[in-house]
C-alpha positions as CSV (number, residue, x, y, z in Angstrom):
1,M,0.0,0.0,0.0
2,G,2.8,2.4,0.8
3,S,4.4,1.7,-2.6
4,W,1.1,2.2,-4.4
5,L,0.5,5.5,-2.7
6,N,3.9,6.8,-3.7
7,Y,3.4,5.6,-7.2
8,G,0.0,7.4,-7.4
9,L,0.9,10.6,-5.6
10,G,4.6,11.0,-5.9
11,S,7.0,12.1,-3.1
12,E,6.5,15.4,-1.3
13,S,10.3,15.7,-0.8
14,D,13.4,14.7,-2.7
15,S,15.6,14.8,0.5
16,I,13.8,12.1,2.5
17,P,12.2,8.8,1.5
18,G,8.6,8.7,0.5
19,Y,7.9,5.4,2.2
20,V,9.4,4.3,5.5
21,V,9.0,1.1,7.6
22,M,10.2,1.1,11.2
23,T,10.6,-2.4,12.5
24,D,10.5,-3.7,16.0
25,P,13.8,-4.0,17.9
26,K,13.1,-7.7,18.6
27,G,13.4,-8.4,14.9
28,A,11.4,-8.4,11.7
29,L,8.1,-10.2,11.5
30,P,8.5,-13.9,10.2
31,A,7.8,-12.9,6.6
32,G,10.5,-10.2,6.9
33,Q,11.1,-7.3,4.5
34,P,9.2,-8.8,1.6
35,M,6.0,-7.9,3.5
36,Y,6.6,-4.3,2.8
37,T,8.3,-4.2,-0.6
38,Q,6.9,-2.8,-3.9
39,G,5.8,-6.1,-5.5
40,F,5.7,-5.7,-9.3
41,L,6.0,-1.9,-9.1
42,P,9.4,-0.4,-10.1
43,A,12.1,-0.7,-7.4
44,N,12.2,3.1,-6.7
45,F,8.8,2.6,-4.9
46,Q,10.3,0.2,-2.3
47,P,10.4,1.3,1.3
48,T,13.4,2.6,3.2
49,M,13.7,0.3,6.3
50,F,14.6,2.2,9.4
51,R,16.6,0.3,12.0
52,P,15.5,0.1,15.7
53,G,17.3,2.3,18.2
54,E,18.8,5.7,18.2
55,N,20.5,5.4,14.8
56,P,17.7,4.4,12.3
57,V,19.8,4.9,9.2
58,L,23.4,4.0,9.3
59,N,26.3,6.0,7.9
60,L,24.4,9.3,7.5
61,N,27.1,11.3,9.3
62,L,30.2,12.3,7.3
63,P,33.3,10.2,8.0
64,N,35.9,12.0,10.1
65,G,38.2,14.2,8.0
66,I,35.8,14.2,5.0
67,S,34.3,17.5,4.0
68,L,30.8,17.8,2.4
69,K,32.5,19.0,-0.8
70,E,34.7,15.9,-1.0
71,R,31.7,13.6,-0.3
72,K,29.7,15.3,-3.1
73,R,32.6,14.8,-5.6
74,T,32.7,11.1,-4.6
75,L,28.9,10.7,-5.2
76,D,29.1,12.6,-8.5
77,L,31.8,10.1,-9.7
78,I,29.8,7.1,-8.6
79,G,26.7,8.6,-10.4
80,E,28.6,9.1,-13.6
81,L,30.0,5.5,-13.6
82,N,26.6,4.1,-12.8
83,R,24.8,6.1,-15.5
84,A,27.4,5.0,-18.1
85,N,26.2,1.4,-17.5
86,L,22.5,2.1,-17.1
87,N,19.9,0.3,-19.2
88,E,16.6,2.2,-19.3
89,E,14.7,-0.9,-18.4
90,D,16.8,-1.8,-15.4
91,H,14.6,-0.5,-12.5
92,E,16.7,-2.1,-9.8
93,F,19.9,-0.3,-11.0
94,S,18.1,3.0,-11.5
95,A,16.7,2.7,-7.9
96,R,20.2,2.1,-6.6
97,I,21.5,5.2,-8.3
98,D,18.7,7.2,-6.8
99,S,19.4,5.8,-3.4
100,Y,22.9,7.5,-3.4
101,D,21.4,10.8,-4.2
102,L,18.7,10.4,-1.5
103,A,21.3,9.4,1.1
104,F,23.4,12.5,0.4
105,K,20.3,14.7,0.7
106,M,19.4,13.0,4.0
107,Q,22.8,13.8,5.3
108,T,22.6,17.5,4.5
109,E,18.9,18.5,4.4
110,A,16.8,16.5,6.9
111,P,18.8,15.7,10.1
112,E,16.0,17.1,12.3
113,A,13.6,14.3,11.2
114,R,15.6,11.7,13.1
115,D,16.6,13.8,16.1
116,P,14.3,13.7,19.2
117,S,16.5,15.9,21.3
118,R,14.9,19.0,19.8
119,E,11.5,18.1,21.4
120,S,10.2,19.4,24.7
121,Q,10.1,17.2,27.8
122,E,6.3,17.5,27.7
123,T,6.3,16.0,24.2
124,L,8.6,13.2,25.1
125,N,6.4,12.4,28.1
126,L,3.3,12.5,25.9
127,Y,4.7,9.6,23.8
128,G,6.0,7.7,26.8
129,I,9.6,8.2,25.8
130,G,11.8,7.1,28.8
131,G,9.1,4.9,30.2
132,E,9.9,1.2,30.9
133,H,7.4,-0.2,28.5
134,T,6.8,2.6,26.1
135,N,10.2,4.0,25.3
136,D,10.9,2.2,22.0
137,Y,7.5,2.5,20.4
138,G,7.1,6.0,21.7
139,R,10.4,7.0,20.0
140,R,9.2,5.5,16.8
141,C,5.8,7.2,16.9
142,L,7.5,10.5,17.6
143,M,9.8,9.9,14.6
144,A,6.7,9.2,12.5
145,R,5.3,12.6,13.4
146,K,8.6,14.2,12.5
147,L,8.6,12.3,9.2
148,V,5.1,13.5,8.4
149,E,6.2,17.1,9.0
150,N,9.1,16.5,6.6
151,G,7.0,15.2,3.8
152,V,7.2,11.4,4.1
153,R,4.1,10.1,2.3
154,F,3.6,6.7,4.1
155,I,5.0,5.4,7.4
156,T,4.6,2.0,8.9
157,V,5.4,1.8,12.7
158,V,5.5,-2.0,13.3
159,S,4.5,-3.4,16.7
160,G,5.9,-6.8,17.4
161,G,8.8,-8.7,15.9
162,G,10.8,-11.9,16.2
163,T,8.9,-15.1,16.8
164,G,6.0,-16.4,18.8
165,D,4.6,-14.3,21.5
166,L,7.0,-11.5,20.9
167,M,4.4,-10.5,18.4
168,W,0.6,-10.1,18.8
169,D,0.5,-13.9,18.2
170,A,-1.5,-15.2,21.2
171,H,-1.6,-18.9,20.5
172,K,-0.6,-19.8,24.1
173,D,-2.1,-17.1,26.3
174,I,-4.1,-14.3,24.8
175,E,-4.5,-12.2,28.0
176,E,-0.8,-12.2,28.8
177,N,0.2,-11.5,25.3
178,H,-2.3,-8.7,24.5
179,V,-1.9,-6.9,27.8
180,R,1.9,-6.9,27.4
181,M,1.8,-5.8,23.8
182,A,-0.8,-3.1,24.5
183,Q,1.5,-1.8,27.3
184,H,4.1,-0.9,24.6
185,T,1.7,0.8,22.2
186,D,-1.4,2.4,23.8
187,Q,0.3,5.5,25.2
188,P,2.5,6.2,22.2
189,V,-0.4,5.8,19.7
190,A,-2.6,8.1,21.7
191,G,0.3,10.5,22.0
192,L,0.8,10.5,18.2
193,I,-2.8,11.3,17.5
194,K,-2.9,14.1,20.1
195,D,0.4,15.5,18.8
196,L,-0.8,15.5,15.2
197,K,-4.0,17.1,16.2
198,R,-2.5,20.0,18.2
199,R,0.0,20.7,15.4
200,G,-2.8,21.0,12.8
201,L,-1.6,17.8,11.0
202,L,-4.4,15.3,11.8
203,D,-6.8,16.7,9.2
204,S,-4.3,15.9,6.4
205,T,-2.8,12.7,8.0
206,L,-4.7,9.4,8.0
207,V,-3.8,7.0,10.8
208,L,-4.7,3.4,10.3
209,W,-4.2,0.7,13.1
210,G,-4.7,-2.9,12.2
211,G,-3.1,-6.3,11.7
212,E,-3.2,-9.2,9.3
213,F,-6.3,-10.7,11.0
214,G,-8.0,-11.2,14.3
215,R,-8.1,-13.9,16.9
216,S,-10.6,-16.8,17.0
217,P,-13.4,-16.8,19.7
218,E,-12.7,-20.4,20.6
219,A,-9.8,-21.4,22.9
220,E,-6.6,-22.9,21.6
221,A,-4.3,-24.7,24.0
222,G,-6.7,-23.8,26.8
223,I,-6.1,-20.0,27.1
224,G,-4.8,-19.1,23.7
225,R,-6.5,-18.0,20.4
226,D,-5.9,-19.0,16.8
227,H,-5.7,-16.9,13.7
228,H,-9.1,-15.6,12.6
229,N,-10.1,-13.8,9.4
230,L,-13.9,-14.0,9.6
231,G,-14.5,-11.1,11.9
232,F,-12.0,-8.5,13.3
233,T,-11.6,-4.8,13.8
234,M,-9.4,-2.0,12.3
235,W,-9.6,1.7,13.1
236,M,-8.8,5.0,11.5
237,A,-8.3,8.5,12.7
238,G,-7.7,11.9,11.0
239,G,-7.6,12.3,7.2
240,G,-11.2,13.3,6.9
241,I,-12.5,10.3,8.9
242,K,-15.6,10.9,11.1
243,G,-14.5,9.7,14.5
244,G,-16.3,8.3,17.5
245,Q,-18.3,5.6,15.8
246,V,-18.4,1.9,15.1
247,V,-19.3,0.5,11.7
248,G,-20.4,-3.2,11.6
249,A,-20.5,-5.9,14.2
250,T,-19.7,-9.6,14.6
251,D,-22.1,-12.2,16.0
252,E,-22.4,-12.6,19.8
253,I,-19.3,-14.7,20.1
254,G,-17.2,-12.8,17.6
255,L,-17.0,-15.7,15.1
256,H,-18.4,-14.0,11.9
257,A,-18.8,-10.4,10.8
258,V,-22.6,-10.3,10.3
259,E,-23.5,-6.6,10.3
260,R,-22.2,-4.4,7.4
261,P,-19.0,-6.4,6.9
262,Y,-16.2,-4.9,4.9
263,H,-13.2,-6.5,3.0
264,F,-9.6,-5.4,3.1
265,R,-10.0,-4.0,-0.4
266,D,-12.8,-1.8,0.9
267,I,-10.3,-0.4,3.5
268,H,-7.8,0.1,0.6
269,N,-10.4,1.9,-1.5
270,T,-11.5,4.2,1.3
271,I,-7.8,5.1,2.0
272,L,-7.3,5.9,-1.7
273,H,-10.5,8.0,-1.8
274,Q,-9.4,10.0,1.3
275,L,-6.1,10.7,-0.4
276,G,-7.8,11.9,-3.7
277,L,-7.1,8.7,-5.7
278,D,-9.5,6.7,-7.9
279,Q,-9.0,2.9,-7.6
280,H,-9.9,2.5,-11.3
281,K,-7.3,5.1,-12.5
282,L,-4.5,4.0,-10.2
283,T,-3.2,1.2,-12.3
284,Y,0.1,-0.3,-13.3
285,P,0.6,-2.5,-16.4
286,H,1.9,-6.0,-15.4
287,M,2.1,-9.0,-17.6
288,G,-0.5,-7.7,-20.0
289,R,-3.0,-6.6,-17.4
290,D,-3.6,-3.2,-15.7
291,E,-3.3,-4.1,-12.0
292,R,-4.6,-2.0,-9.2
293,L,-4.4,-2.0,-5.4
294,T,-7.9,-3.1,-4.8
295,F,-7.5,-5.9,-7.4
296,L,-11.3,-6.4,-8.1
297,E,-13.6,-3.7,-6.8
298,G,-13.3,-2.0,-3.4
299,K,-16.4,-0.4,-1.8
300,L,-16.2,2.9,0.1
301,V,-16.9,2.7,3.8
302,R,-19.2,5.7,3.4
303,E,-20.3,5.8,7.0
304,I,-16.9,7.1,8.2
305,I,-16.1,9.7,5.6
């Protein structure tokens, strides 16, 4: 979705990536980076993966003894050599050339986007930065806000990583798992929405929270829950969404969505609509077919817009 939106809308800035994924410090989700890549879109729409911790992008600072002018001469030479061997149809090579230019601009033009030290203590507290359970996710949510301010089009702040119950994967004990994971995320997410709103950014920023599916209503291994795709919840805030309401419902035990159910492609179409894009016009030719994000036909979730 991040790649599709950058393909459709373009980047707001040429000095910072248009699509950023911030992974959990415990590791990538089991499917890894391919979950977030551009698919059959050209390689320059792939995400920039930010590392966990205080240094999300390595090697952005100039080496000791190297001036900005010297670094620029080095990059100009690399660019000339690369372009001398560039085939117009080689999207991977073209994206690699662009990545050198982007990295140089990130060094020189957008350092504040990755520097939380310029924020007030009140703002750090709002996100839970420094807290025992909220420090990491809070730092990443704050960076997401700073990236929005600097023109990044699409940001994914991943909660959970590694294996098993280090994710929201409550096969063994759903209460322990979800209470622990929510401890990491509830305050930072609330802080992000509040911070966006008070800075006048929420109207133009759409926040989506969700996962790959829900959890089953029946027990697994006694106190766990299995994967469940027949009834689950996602929420949105900002971006022209009417808040404070619930659309649809499951049956009384949460097994099936029975009242106004919506499909993932309906969520996708609603997001495209809120960003001014038409699902039928946002297409990419692939193997003789004009593909699109919603694949078939996504409905609008009209109740929330």
